[in-house]
C-alpha positions as CSV (number, residue, x, y, z in Angstrom):
1,M,0.0,0.0,0.0
2,K,3.0,2.3,0.1
3,R,4.1,1.8,-3.5
4,S,3.0,5.2,-4.7
5,S,5.0,7.0,-2.0
6,F,8.0,4.9,-2.8
7,V,7.8,5.7,-6.5
8,V,7.8,9.4,-5.9
9,A,10.5,9.2,-3.2
10,A,12.7,7.4,-5.7
11,L,12.0,10.0,-8.4
12,A,12.7,12.8,-6.0
13,A,16.0,11.2,-5.2
14,T,16.8,11.2,-8.9
15,F,15.9,14.9,-9.3
16,A,17.7,15.8,-6.1
17,V,21.3,17.1,-5.7
18,G,23.7,14.3,-6.4
19,A,21.3,12.3,-8.5
20,V,23.4,12.3,-11.6
21,A,25.8,10.1,-9.8
22,Q,23.3,7.4,-10.7
23,T,23.1,8.5,-14.3
24,S,25.0,6.5,-17.0
25,L,26.7,9.3,-19.0
26,P,27.8,8.5,-22.5
27,P,31.4,9.2,-23.6
28,S,32.1,12.3,-25.5
29,A,33.1,12.3,-29.1
30,P,36.8,11.7,-29.6
31,L,39.0,14.6,-30.6
32,P,41.4,14.6,-33.5
33,A,44.6,12.7,-32.8
34,S,46.7,15.7,-33.9
35,A,45.3,17.6,-30.9
36,T,46.7,15.2,-28.3
37,A,50.4,15.0,-28.9
38,A,52.2,15.3,-25.6
39,P,55.3,17.6,-25.2
40,T,58.6,16.0,-26.1
41,G,60.1,14.4,-23.1
42,A,57.0,14.9,-20.9
43,T,57.2,12.5,-17.9
44,K,54.8,14.0,-15.4
45,I,51.7,12.0,-14.5
46,A,48.4,13.4,-13.0
47,V,44.9,12.3,-12.1
48,I,41.6,14.0,-12.5
49,A,38.1,13.3,-11.3
50,F,36.7,14.1,-14.8
51,Q,32.9,13.9,-14.3
52,P,32.8,15.8,-11.0
53,A,35.2,18.4,-12.5
54,V,32.9,19.0,-15.5
55,A,30.0,19.4,-13.1
56,A,32.0,21.8,-10.9
57,T,32.6,24.3,-13.7
58,N,30.5,27.4,-13.7
59,E,28.9,26.3,-17.0
60,G,28.2,22.8,-15.6
61,R,26.7,24.1,-12.4
62,A,24.4,26.4,-14.3
63,A,23.4,23.8,-16.9
64,F,22.5,21.1,-14.4
65,A,20.6,23.6,-12.3
66,R,18.5,24.6,-15.4
67,V,17.7,20.9,-16.0
68,Q,16.6,20.4,-12.4
69,Q,14.5,23.5,-12.6
70,K,12.9,22.4,-15.8
71,F,11.8,19.1,-14.2
72,Q,10.6,20.6,-10.9
73,P,7.0,21.0,-12.1
74,K,6.9,17.3,-13.1
75,Q,8.1,16.3,-9.7
76,T,5.4,18.4,-8.1
77,E,2.8,16.9,-10.4
78,L,3.9,13.3,-9.5
79,K,3.9,14.2,-5.8
80,G,0.3,15.4,-6.1
81,L,-0.7,12.2,-7.7
82,S,1.0,10.2,-5.0
83,D,-0.8,12.2,-2.3
84,Q,-4.1,11.6,-4.1
85,I,-3.4,7.8,-4.0
86,D,-2.5,7.9,-0.3
87,T,-5.7,9.8,0.4
88,L,-7.8,7.1,-1.4
89,K,-6.0,4.4,0.6
90,K,-6.7,6.1,3.9
91,Q,-10.4,6.5,2.9
92,L,-10.6,2.8,2.0
93,Q,-9.1,1.8,5.3
94,A,-11.4,4.1,7.2
95,D,-14.5,3.0,5.4
96,G,-13.5,-0.6,5.0
97,S,-16.0,-2.1,7.5
98,T,-19.0,-0.4,6.0
99,L,-18.2,-1.1,2.3
100,S,-19.8,-3.8,0.2
101,Q,-17.4,-6.3,-1.5
102,E,-18.3,-4.7,-4.8
103,E,-17.5,-1.2,-3.6
104,R,-14.3,-2.3,-2.0
105,A,-13.2,-4.0,-5.2
106,T,-14.0,-0.9,-7.2
107,R,-11.9,1.3,-5.0
108,L,-9.0,-1.1,-5.0
109,R,-9.1,-1.2,-8.8
110,T,-9.1,2.6,-8.9
111,I,-6.1,2.8,-6.6
112,D,-4.3,0.1,-8.5
113,D,-4.9,1.9,-11.8
114,K,-3.6,5.2,-10.4
115,E,-0.6,3.5,-8.9
116,K,0.3,1.9,-12.3
117,S,-0.2,5.3,-14.0
118,L,2.0,7.0,-11.4
119,Q,4.8,4.4,-11.9
120,R,4.7,4.8,-15.7
121,E,4.8,8.5,-15.5
122,A,7.6,8.5,-12.9
123,Q,9.7,6.1,-15.0
124,D,9.2,8.2,-18.1
125,A,10.1,11.4,-16.1
126,Q,13.2,9.8,-14.7
127,A,14.3,8.6,-18.1
128,D,13.7,12.1,-19.6
129,F,15.6,13.7,-16.7
130,Q,18.6,11.5,-17.1
131,Q,18.7,12.1,-20.8
132,A,18.6,15.8,-20.3
133,M,21.3,15.7,-17.7
134,S,23.4,13.5,-20.0
135,E,23.0,15.9,-22.9
136,A,24.0,18.8,-20.7
137,Y,27.0,17.0,-19.5
138,Q,28.1,15.8,-22.9
139,G,28.3,19.2,-24.5
140,I,30.4,20.6,-21.7
141,A,32.6,17.5,-21.4
142,Q,33.9,17.8,-24.9
143,K,34.9,21.4,-24.3
144,F,36.4,20.6,-20.9
145,Y,38.5,17.8,-22.4
146,A,40.0,20.2,-24.9
147,V,41.0,22.6,-22.1
148,L,42.4,19.6,-20.2
149,Q,44.6,18.7,-23.2
150,D,45.9,22.3,-23.5
151,Y,46.6,22.4,-19.7
152,C,48.5,19.1,-19.8
153,Q,50.6,20.2,-22.8
154,E,51.4,23.5,-21.3
155,N,52.4,22.0,-18.0
156,G,54.3,19.0,-19.3
157,Y,52.1,16.1,-18.3
158,G,52.6,12.9,-20.2
159,A,49.6,11.0,-18.9
160,V,46.4,11.8,-17.0
161,F,44.2,9.1,-15.4
162,D,40.5,9.5,-14.6
163,M,39.8,8.9,-10.9
164,S,36.0,9.0,-11.5
165,S,36.0,6.0,-13.8
166,Q,35.8,2.5,-12.3
167,Q,37.7,1.2,-15.4
168,T,40.8,3.3,-14.6
169,P,43.2,1.4,-12.3
170,V,44.1,4.4,-10.1
171,V,45.1,2.6,-6.8
172,W,46.6,5.6,-5.2
173,A,47.4,9.2,-6.0
174,S,48.8,12.1,-4.0
175,K,46.8,15.3,-3.7
176,T,49.5,17.1,-5.6
177,A,48.8,14.8,-8.6
178,D,45.1,15.8,-8.7
179,I,44.7,18.6,-11.3
180,S,40.9,18.6,-11.2
181,E,40.6,22.0,-9.5
182,A,43.3,23.6,-11.6
183,V,41.6,22.5,-14.9
184,V,38.2,23.6,-13.6
185,Q,39.7,27.1,-12.9
186,E,41.3,27.1,-16.4
187,Y,38.0,26.1,-18.0
188,N,36.1,28.8,-16.1
189,Q,38.5,31.4,-17.3
190,K,38.5,30.3,-20.9
191,S,34.7,29.8,-21.1
192,G,34.0,33.2,-19.6
193,V,30.9,31.8,-17.9
194,A,30.3,33.5,-14.5
195,A,29.6,31.5,-11.4
196,P,25.8,30.9,-10.8
197,P,24.3,32.7,-7.8
198,T,25.0,30.9,-4.6
199,S,21.3,30.9,-3.8
200,A,20.5,28.8,-6.8
201,A,20.1,25.1,-6.5
202,Q,23.4,23.3,-6.6
203,P,23.7,20.9,-9.5
204,A,24.0,17.2,-9.2
205,T,27.6,16.0,-9.4
206,P,28.5,13.0,-11.5
207,A,30.4,10.6,-9.3
208,T,32.0,7.3,-10.0
209,T,30.4,5.5,-13.0
210,T,31.6,3.3,-15.8
211,H,31.9,6.4,-18.0
212,R,35.3,7.1,-19.5
213,H,36.2,10.7,-20.5
214,P,36.8,11.5,-24.2
215,T,39.7,9.7,-25.7
216,T,41.5,10.2,-28.9
217,T,41.7,7.8,-31.8
218,S,44.2,7.3,-34.5
219,H,43.2,7.9,-38.0
């Protein structure tokens, strides 16, 4: 009898801050191989939390906040439907002893139909939300990767490993090897996008997923 509340609670978690950690984000399109040549004799190695870094940029924070704002009305609508179902359940429980079998069966069918409708709408909304977040991330990730390449070439890094990917075997790395914040600052400067107001909803941060950051291919 609690299924409707659970469905909306799960959807709210998806829309909430940090929800994109559960989103499977597609890899960005590879950049030309000519853009990735490391400086001659480069030996320095660094690590970066690629997905969280993309989300931490001013552009990323603003983009993800816009997506969350866009889906807020849908979340409110689903919460209203869930409350309606809960009210029907309470009424059924209160009137249970006075209802005929036919009336009780009719009310149960109504509740079941509404719960199924809620579940379908919640699943559709969740899929649309994840798609919108993924598209927002994808566009920024490609530009962020280009800035990362420039930063590594300018600072003599020969290799960078992505800490936010489960497929990258980073067992240990010192804090000084983490260039995430430096590249975020570099990106913010080059993008020219101002930081969003601190009062605005903070964007969800992509955390560890199976996503790999854009890689180059040889042609």
